[in-house]
Steps between C-alpha positions, in 0.01 A plus 500: 500500500279800458392381153421157645281655771321728255439197279361295790274799606373536140423128473322506841294807389390328174409185690293701743329682217419178323365351814280795573369495141418129510317531831301793369397296191417204725275712721341667196424167337326369820302820542388533132409136451347461849679159531399308808768495764508117517616507135726801481547702819637855475849595620357662815337164595818322443684746716235450768550121474874540536453699823227274643677171427865621528590244758360209296656619178839558667496147643434344160746735324775385731427139413510571132819702514673231702408250219625746238828591667599136569398399151689787352828426681479127438388529135767774423776297671409179330460677165839670520673180609339308209616767247857480628498119469359529147765750399786311647417151359407403155380166636261683738368708208436188290328327784307784673407752226249274340348420841466868577336573159262210543406616849368828354266306276295426812328806631634570847149597618385145419748363752337686795247228583779233484726708724213544740442127502870430570584779741161564654314826566777672699782731395697225329280464187483874453873541530556217252258674260680832529835321458390323185354805334826705541748222453507487121513881441795538732680205357440599140599864551819422692600213268471736201717753671762241579509381138537853364827596663700731269737289289786734554489449872518124457787534253694709751439243769613219269824683420565555873453126568191527710325177596131440401400529866663845535350619176164397618525656848708816412375594164185318378294532814581868568427578135163324516384679812277745298326214343447342845362840615246496222390152600475602865270794402270261313506264805388777732190538289434128437550376850173657643304351205624151593409538867152640425425215252604256771278664748204494265538124446510424869585697809367627826710818518639761259368779287390251226296314761355827636395604147315173452351525845368849429379412151297208638326738744436778245742729691648662187644790700707260704606308193614824328677604815698175507582555130619855560729381783630221279585743221664742737719225653602380156601852403703536820667160447584592133648837608720338774622226268560759221707711746698193606557394145618851400746499788627147403566616139654827600746343736628244245563754226864496401712534188568179302870517582437520877257211486758282320798611709320378817523146366878476552502637857 
C-alpha cells in the first residue's frame, strides 16, 4: 500500500512538472514571437477566460459530459454484448464479423452529418456519434480476449462435463476481463472525440459548439479555455475508467483450478 501511494505521488509530481514546463514554454513562445492574442493567447489570458466565463463553460461542459457518459455506457454495453454473441456462436461470427469489418471502412466522422440529419441537433446525435466511435474498439478487444482463453482451462472444463454456456459465463468471460478493460480504457478517450465531432457538425450546446462560437468571434482565449476543460475532463474520465477496470480485473483473478471448479457447483 505504501509503495502504491509513493508511486502515485511520484506520477503526480512528474505530471505537475511536465505541465509547468509546457506552460512555461507556451508563455515563452507567445512572448518571444509577439503573437497576437486572437491567434495564440498566452496561458494567463486563458486562465482569465476560464475565470471570466466559468459559468458559461460549466454549462457547456455538463452538456458534453452528459453526451459522453451516456454514449460510453451504451457503446461499451453494446460492444460487450456483441463480443459475447460472436464468441458464443459460429453462425453469428460468420454473419456479423464481415459487417463489422466493412463498417470500419467508412470513417465514423463522415457519419456525423447523417446522424445529425436523422437525430437532430440535440443530445441524441452526439450520443450516437460517441457510441459508434467506441463500439468497435470495445467489441474487438473483448472478442479477442474471449477467443484467447487458455486451452488447459477449456480442457479441464470439458473433462468435468461443463456445458458451453457454463464455460462461457464461468471461464471465458472472466478470463477475458483484462481485454475488456483495455477496450474500456480506449473508449474513455474516444468517447469525447465522438461527442465533440457531433457538436462541430451541428449543435447549440456543448464544448464543441462553444469552441466554434468563440472561433467565429476571434475569442481565442475562450476557445483555448474550452479546449483545456475538455482535455481535463477527458483525463478525469480516463482515470476513473482505468480505476474501475483495474478493480474489475483484480476481483476476478483466480487460479485456473478454482475457475473451473466453479462450473460444477
